[in-house]
DSSP file (Angstrom, degrees, kcal/mol; ACC not computed):
  #  RESIDUE AA STRUCTURE BP1 BP2  ACC     N-H-->O    O-->H-N    N-H-->O    O-->H-N    TCO  KAPPA ALPHA  PHI   PSI    X-CA   Y-CA   Z-CA
    1    1 A M              0   0    0      0, 0.0     2,-0.2     0, 0.0     6,-0.0   0.000 360.0 360.0 360.0 136.0   -6.7   11.5   10.2
    2    2 A T    >   -     0   0    0      1,-0.1     3,-1.3     4,-0.1     0, 0.0  -0.475 360.0-104.7 -95.2 170.5   -6.4   13.7   13.2
    3    3 A D  T 3  S+     0   0    0      1,-0.3    -1,-0.1    -2,-0.2     0, 0.0   0.735 119.1  58.2 -65.8 -22.2   -4.3   16.9   13.6
    4    4 A T  T 3  S+     0   0    0      2,-0.1     2,-0.5     0, 0.0    -1,-0.3   0.552  88.6  89.8 -85.9  -7.4   -1.8   15.0   15.7
    5    5 A T  S <  S-     0   0    0     -3,-1.3     2,-0.2    15,-0.0     0, 0.0  -0.785  76.0-132.7 -93.6 126.9   -1.1   12.4   13.0
    6    6 A S        -     0   0    0     -2,-0.5    15,-3.1    15,-0.1     2,-0.4  -0.539  20.7-142.5 -74.7 144.2    1.7   13.2   10.5
    7    7 A V  E     -A   20   0A   0     13,-0.3     2,-0.3    -2,-0.2    11,-0.0  -0.896  16.6-171.9-111.9 137.1    0.7   12.7    6.9
    8    8 A I  E     -A   19   0A   0     11,-3.1    11,-2.2    -2,-0.4     2,-0.5  -0.792  17.4-130.4-118.7 165.9    3.0   11.3    4.2
    9    9 A Q  E     +A   18   0A   0     -2,-0.3    52,-2.9     9,-0.2     2,-0.3  -0.978  26.2 173.8-120.2 131.5    2.6   10.9    0.5
   10   10 A V  E     -A   17   0A   0      7,-2.8     7,-2.9    -2,-0.5     2,-0.6  -0.799  32.1-114.9-123.5 168.2    3.3    7.7   -1.4
   11   11 A Q  E     -Ab  16  63A   0     51,-2.9    53,-3.8    -2,-0.3     2,-0.6  -0.940  25.6-171.8-108.2 121.8    2.8    6.8   -5.1
   12   12 A V  E >  S-Ab  15  64A   0      3,-3.1     3,-1.3    -2,-0.6    53,-0.2  -0.953  79.6 -21.4-114.8 113.7    0.3    4.0   -5.7
   13   13 A N  T 3  S-     0   0    0     51,-3.0    -1,-0.2    -2,-0.6    52,-0.1   0.915 129.2 -52.3  49.4  46.3    0.3    2.9   -9.3
   14   14 A D  T 3  S+     0   0    0     50,-0.3    -1,-0.3     1,-0.2    51,-0.1   0.614 117.8 111.5  68.5  17.3    1.9    6.2  -10.2
   15   15 A K  E <  S-A   12   0A   0     -3,-1.3    -3,-3.1     2,-0.0    -1,-0.2  -0.966  72.6-112.0-119.6 138.2   -0.7    8.3   -8.5
   16   16 A P  E     -A   11   0A   0      0, 0.0     2,-0.4     0, 0.0    -5,-0.2  -0.457  35.4-176.9 -70.0 135.7   -0.1   10.3   -5.3
   17   17 A V  E     -A   10   0A   0     -7,-2.9    -7,-2.8    -2,-0.2     2,-0.4  -1.000  15.8-145.6-133.5 131.6   -1.8    9.0   -2.2
   18   18 A R  E     +A    9   0A   0     -2,-0.4    -9,-0.2    -9,-0.2   -11,-0.0  -0.809  29.9 157.5 -97.3 137.6   -1.7   10.7    1.3
   19   19 A C  E     -A    8   0A   0    -11,-2.2   -11,-3.1    -2,-0.4     3,-0.1  -0.959  46.1 -76.7-150.7 165.0   -1.8    8.4    4.3
   20   20 A P  E >   -A    7   0A   0      0, 0.0     3,-1.5     0, 0.0   -13,-0.3  -0.368  55.6 -99.9 -65.8 144.4   -0.8    8.6    8.0
   21   21 A E  T 3  S+     0   0    0    -15,-3.1   -15,-0.1     1,-0.2    38,-0.1  -0.398 109.2  24.8 -60.3 137.6    2.9    8.2    8.8
   22   22 A G  T 3  S+     0   0    0     36,-0.9    -1,-0.2     1,-0.3     2,-0.1   0.580  84.9 155.0  82.6  10.6    3.8    4.7    9.9
   23   23 A Q    <   -     0   0    0     -3,-1.5    35,-3.0    35,-0.2    -1,-0.3  -0.457  38.2-128.3 -72.2 143.5    0.9    3.1    8.1
   24   24 A S  B  >  -E   57   0B   0     33,-0.2     4,-2.2    -2,-0.1    33,-0.2  -0.421  20.5-111.2 -85.3 164.6    1.3   -0.6    7.1
   25   25 A L  H  > S+     0   0    0     31,-1.6     4,-2.7    28,-1.2     5,-0.2   0.905 119.8  54.5 -59.9 -40.9    0.7   -2.0    3.7
   26   26 A T  H  > S+     0   0    0     27,-0.9     4,-2.3     1,-0.2    -1,-0.2   0.928 108.3  48.0 -59.2 -45.2   -2.3   -3.8    5.0
   27   27 A A  H  > S+     0   0    0     26,-0.2     4,-2.6     2,-0.2    -1,-0.2   0.883 111.2  51.3 -64.2 -38.5   -3.8   -0.6    6.3
   28   28 A L  H  X S+     0   0    0     -4,-2.2     4,-2.3     2,-0.2    -2,-0.2   0.938 110.3  48.1 -63.3 -46.6   -3.1    1.1    3.0
   29   29 A L  H  <>S+     0   0    0     -4,-2.7     5,-2.8     1,-0.2     4,-0.2   0.887 112.7  48.7 -62.3 -38.3   -4.9   -1.6    1.0
   30   30 A T  H ><5S+     0   0    0     -4,-2.3     3,-1.3    -5,-0.2    -1,-0.2   0.925 110.3  51.4 -65.2 -44.5   -7.8   -1.5    3.4
   31   31 A M  H 3<5S+     0   0    0     -4,-2.6    -2,-0.2     1,-0.3    -1,-0.2   0.867 112.1  46.8 -59.1 -37.8   -8.0    2.3    3.0
   32   32 A L  T 3<5S-     0   0    0     -4,-2.3    -1,-0.3    -5,-0.2    -2,-0.2   0.432 112.2-123.5 -84.9   0.6   -8.0    1.9   -0.8
   33   33 A E  T < 5 +     0   0    0     -3,-1.3    -3,-0.2    -4,-0.2    -2,-0.1   0.884  51.7 164.4  57.0  42.8  -10.7   -0.8   -0.5
   34   34 A M      < -     0   0    0     -5,-2.8     2,-0.7    -6,-0.1    -1,-0.2  -0.682  47.2-109.3 -87.1 142.8   -8.5   -3.3   -2.4
   35   35 A P    >   -     0   0    0      0, 0.0     3,-0.8     0, 0.0     4,-0.1  -0.631  28.4-156.2 -72.7 113.8   -9.4   -7.0   -2.2
   36   36 A L  G >  S+     0   0    0     -2,-0.7     3,-0.9     1,-0.2    -6,-0.0   0.821  86.0  54.8 -64.9 -32.8   -6.7   -8.4    0.0
   37   37 A Q  G 3  S+     0   0    0      1,-0.2    -1,-0.2    -3,-0.1    -3,-0.0   0.753 113.4  39.6 -74.2 -23.7   -7.0  -12.0   -1.2
   38   38 A A  G <  S+     0   0    0     -3,-0.8    31,-2.3     2,-0.0     2,-0.4   0.041  97.2  97.6-115.6  26.0   -6.6  -11.2   -4.9
   39   39 A T  E <   -C   68   0A   0     -3,-0.9     2,-0.3    29,-0.2    29,-0.2  -0.934  48.0-165.2-122.4 138.8   -3.8   -8.5   -4.7
   40   40 A A  E     -C   67   0A   0     27,-2.9    27,-2.5    -2,-0.4     2,-0.4  -0.913  16.3-152.9-114.1 148.8   -0.1   -8.6   -5.1
   41   41 A V  E     -CD  66  48A   0      7,-0.5     7,-2.6    -2,-0.3     2,-0.4  -0.972  14.0-170.1-129.8 134.3    2.1   -5.8   -3.9
   42   42 A A  E     -CD  65  47A   0     23,-2.4    23,-2.7    -2,-0.4     2,-0.6  -0.991   9.4-162.5-118.0 132.6    5.5   -4.4   -5.0
   43   43 A L  E >  S-CD  64  46A   0      3,-3.2     3,-1.4    -2,-0.4    21,-0.2  -0.962  77.6 -17.8-116.5 116.8    7.1   -1.8   -2.8
   44   44 A N  T 3  S-     0   0    0     19,-3.6    -1,-0.2    -2,-0.6    20,-0.1   0.910 131.3 -50.0  51.6  45.6    9.9    0.2   -4.5
   45   45 A D  T 3  S+     0   0    0     18,-0.4     2,-0.5     1,-0.2    -1,-0.3   0.498 118.3 108.9  74.9   8.3   10.2   -2.5   -7.1
   46   46 A D  E <  S-D   43   0A   0     -3,-1.4    -3,-3.2     2,-0.0    -1,-0.2  -0.963  71.1-121.7-116.3 130.4   10.4   -5.4   -4.7
   47   47 A I  E     -D   42   0A   0     -2,-0.5     2,-0.5    -5,-0.3    -5,-0.3  -0.459  23.1-150.3 -65.5 135.8    7.5   -7.9   -4.2
   48   48 A V  E     -D   41   0A   0     -7,-2.6    -7,-0.5    -2,-0.2     5,-0.1  -0.953  14.6-129.9-110.3 121.5    6.3   -8.0   -0.6
   49   49 A V    >   -     0   0    0     -2,-0.5     3,-2.4     1,-0.1     4,-0.4  -0.388  22.3-114.8 -70.4 148.7    4.9  -11.3    0.5
   50   50 A R  G >  S+     0   0    0      1,-0.3     3,-1.5     2,-0.2     4,-0.4   0.815 113.0  64.2 -55.1 -35.4    1.4  -11.2    2.2
   51   51 A S  G 3  S+     0   0    0      1,-0.3    -1,-0.3     2,-0.1     4,-0.2   0.663 104.7  47.9 -65.4 -14.4    2.8  -12.4    5.5
   52   52 A E  G <> S+     0   0    0     -3,-2.4     4,-0.9     1,-0.1    -1,-0.3   0.405  82.9  94.0-104.5   0.2    4.9   -9.2    5.7
   53   53 A W  T X4 S+     0   0    0     -3,-1.5   -28,-1.2    -4,-0.4   -27,-0.9   0.903  84.8  50.3 -61.2 -42.4    2.2   -6.6    4.8
   54   54 A D  T 34 S+     0   0    0     -4,-0.4    -1,-0.2     1,-0.2    -2,-0.1   0.852 116.1  41.4 -65.7 -33.7    1.3   -5.9    8.5
   55   55 A S  T 34 S+     0   0    0     -4,-0.2     2,-0.8    -3,-0.2    -1,-0.2   0.483  92.1  95.3 -94.8  -2.6    4.9   -5.3    9.5
   56   56 A T    <<  -     0   0    0     -4,-0.9   -31,-1.6    -3,-0.6     2,-0.3  -0.804  61.9-162.3 -92.5 110.5    5.9   -3.3    6.4
   57   57 A L  B     -E   24   0B   0     -2,-0.8   -33,-0.2   -33,-0.2     2,-0.2  -0.721  14.4-121.7 -97.3 142.8    5.5    0.4    7.2
   58   58 A L        -     0   0    0    -35,-3.0   -36,-0.9    -2,-0.3     2,-0.3  -0.501  23.2-163.7 -84.7 149.3    5.3    3.1    4.5
   59   59 A N    >   -     0   0    0     -2,-0.2     3,-2.2   -38,-0.1   -51,-0.0  -0.902  38.2 -76.9-126.9 156.6    7.7    6.0    4.2
   60   60 A T  T 3  S+     0   0    0     -2,-0.3   -50,-0.2     1,-0.3    -1,-0.0  -0.259 117.5  17.1 -52.0 132.0    7.4    9.3    2.3
   61   61 A G  T 3  S+     0   0    0    -52,-2.9    -1,-0.3     1,-0.3   -51,-0.2   0.384  84.4 153.1  86.1  -3.7    8.0    8.8   -1.4
   62   62 A D    <   -     0   0    0     -3,-2.2   -51,-2.9   -53,-0.2     2,-0.6  -0.279  38.7-138.3 -57.9 145.2    7.5    5.0   -1.4
   63   63 A R  E     -b   11   0A   0    -53,-0.2   -19,-3.6   -51,-0.1     2,-0.5  -0.941  20.7-171.5-109.0 117.9    6.4    3.6   -4.7
   64   64 A I  E     -bC  12  43A   0    -53,-3.8   -51,-3.0    -2,-0.6     2,-0.5  -0.933   7.2-166.3-113.5 128.9    3.7    1.0   -4.4
   65   65 A A  E     - C   0  42A   0    -23,-2.7   -23,-2.4    -2,-0.5     2,-0.4  -0.968   8.8-160.3-113.3 126.7    2.5   -1.1   -7.4
   66   66 A L  E     - C   0  41A   0     -2,-0.5     2,-0.4   -25,-0.2   -25,-0.2  -0.898   6.6-172.2-109.7 135.1   -0.7   -3.1   -6.9
   67   67 A F  E     - C   0  40A   0    -27,-2.5   -27,-2.9    -2,-0.4     2,-0.4  -0.984   7.5-155.2-126.2 135.3   -1.7   -6.0   -9.1
   68   68 A Q  E     - C   0  39A   0     -2,-0.4     2,-0.2   -29,-0.2   -29,-0.2  -0.916  21.7-119.4-111.9 137.5   -5.0   -7.8   -9.0
   69   69 A A        -     0   0    0    -31,-2.3     2,-0.5    -2,-0.4   -31,-0.0  -0.535  29.1-158.5 -70.2 136.8   -5.5  -11.4  -10.1
   70   70 A I        -     0   0    0     -2,-0.2     2,-0.2     2,-0.1    -1,-0.0  -0.978   5.7-142.5-123.1 125.8   -7.9  -11.6  -13.0
   71   71 A A        +     0   0    0     -2,-0.5     2,-0.3     2,-0.0     0, 0.0  -0.533  54.6  71.7 -82.6 151.5   -9.8  -14.8  -13.9
   72   72 A G              0   0    0     -2,-0.2    -2,-0.1     1,-0.1     0, 0.0  -0.840 360.0 360.0 137.3-172.7  -10.4  -15.8  -17.4
   73   73 A G              0   0    0     -2,-0.3    -1,-0.1     0, 0.0    -2,-0.0   0.402 360.0 360.0-137.5 360.0   -8.7  -17.0  -20.5
């Protein structure tokens, strides 16, 4: 992040995370090194479908819940 980029704070699985203002969900997941194919996302208690991750921009105070698919029985 450069000095000209505003930084916001969001909550990811109840932990504070700082990211650039206007960052998309896809960029956040990439920053957090989450596997994109096996992850489900809820933003402020609403599920966000994968096709909307690029166009969903984060705002200060957003609550993001990340879920990973787990194989097994």
